[in-house]
N, C-alpha and C positions, 0 to 999 in steps of 0.2 A: 517295436521300433517305430511303426507308423504313428502310434499314439504319442510317443515322445516328440516326434517331429511336429505333429499337429498342435500339441500343447506349447511347444516352443514358438511356433508361428503365431498362435493366439496371444501368448504373453507379449511377444514383440509388437504385435498390432496394438494391444492395449497400452503398452508403454509409449508408443509413438502418438496414438490418436486419442487417448483418454485424457480429459481435462484434469482429472485427479493427479496425473503424473506430470502435467505440464510445468515447466519452469516459470514461476510468476514474474521473475525479473526479465525474462526474454520477451514477455508481452507488454512490459511497462514502457509507454511512449517516452517517458522522461528518465528512464534508467533507474526508477525508484523501486519500491516494493509494493505489490498490489495485494489488497485484501478485499473480501466480499462480505456484504451484510445487507439484508432486507432488499435484495434484488439490485443493489448498486455495487459498484466497485470504487475503491479509493486507492490512489497511488501516493505513497508517502515518500517525500524526498527531503533528506536532511543533508544540506551541503556541508562541506568541510568548514565553512565559516560559522556553522551552527544555524544558518537560516533554514526555516521550516516551510515547506510548501506541500499542500495536499490537493491533488487533482481529483475531480469526481467524474465518474463514467456510469453509463447504463450497463446492462448485462452484456451487451455486445461490445463493450469498451469504446463506445462513442461518447465524446465529451457531453456532459450535462450542463445546461444553462438554467440554473435555478435562481430564484429571486434572492432576497436577503436570507442569509444563513448565519447561524451562530455556531461556533465551533470551539472545541477545547482539545488540548493535547496533554497527555501524561507520558513522559519518557522515563524509563528506569535505566540508569547507566550501570556499567559494571562497578562493583563496589557498593551498590545499594542506593546511591544518590538518586533522588526523584526530582524531575523538572516538570512544572505545570505552566502551560502557555495558553492564552486565549488566541483564537484564530479569527481573522477577519476575511470576509469574502471579497473577491475582486474578479474581474473578467479579464481574460487574456486573449482577446480576439476570437479565433476559431477554437481556442483551447477550452472554451466553456468556463464554468465556475472553478475558481481556485481559492483555497483558503491559505492564508499566510500568517505566520506568527513572527514575533521578534526573534532575533538569533538567540540561541542558547549558548551562553558563554562557557567555554571550558569543556564542552561535550566532545570528547575525542572518539568515544565508542559507546554503543548502547546495546541493551539486551532486548527489551520489549517496549512497545509503544501502543497506546490506545488513543485513537482519534474519535471523538464524539461530535456528531453533527446534528443540529436540531433542524429537521426538515418538517415544515408546517408545525404541528404541535407534538411531534414525536422525536425522541433522540435515537439516533442510529449509531452503533458503536462498531468501529473497525479495529481489530487487533493485529498488530504486526510483530513479527519476530525477526531480529537482525540475523542475516545468514552467516556472519563472521568469517567470510572467506577473504583471502588476501586481495582478490580482484575488486571487491566492493569498496566504494568510496562513500557509502551512505552511513 
């Protein structure tokens, strides 16, 4: 009995405090979806209008202020349609570097997205999966 209680408490502790179990949407400053690659985090926001924004953060989710960046987005919609967009860097005050692309017309829902960012001479790829819950507007 004591072993079951101890295991239950350990599991509950890991569920609450382990980053592997954390809800990425809860940590997203702009209510987007967060992905990690190469020691950076990216937050993808696709607004209802189809406007695409990508915010870049360090490992501690502090906004990164990077120089000129080149970015690309590939989004796969339900039904198999694929949308490709170039992303341009801009600064939003304290928000750090943000990449933005032209709106994707007719994108009502999507399945997966890959954001590729060229930092210095290296491409970093962030993969996002849409959560498909009724509360999400992304």
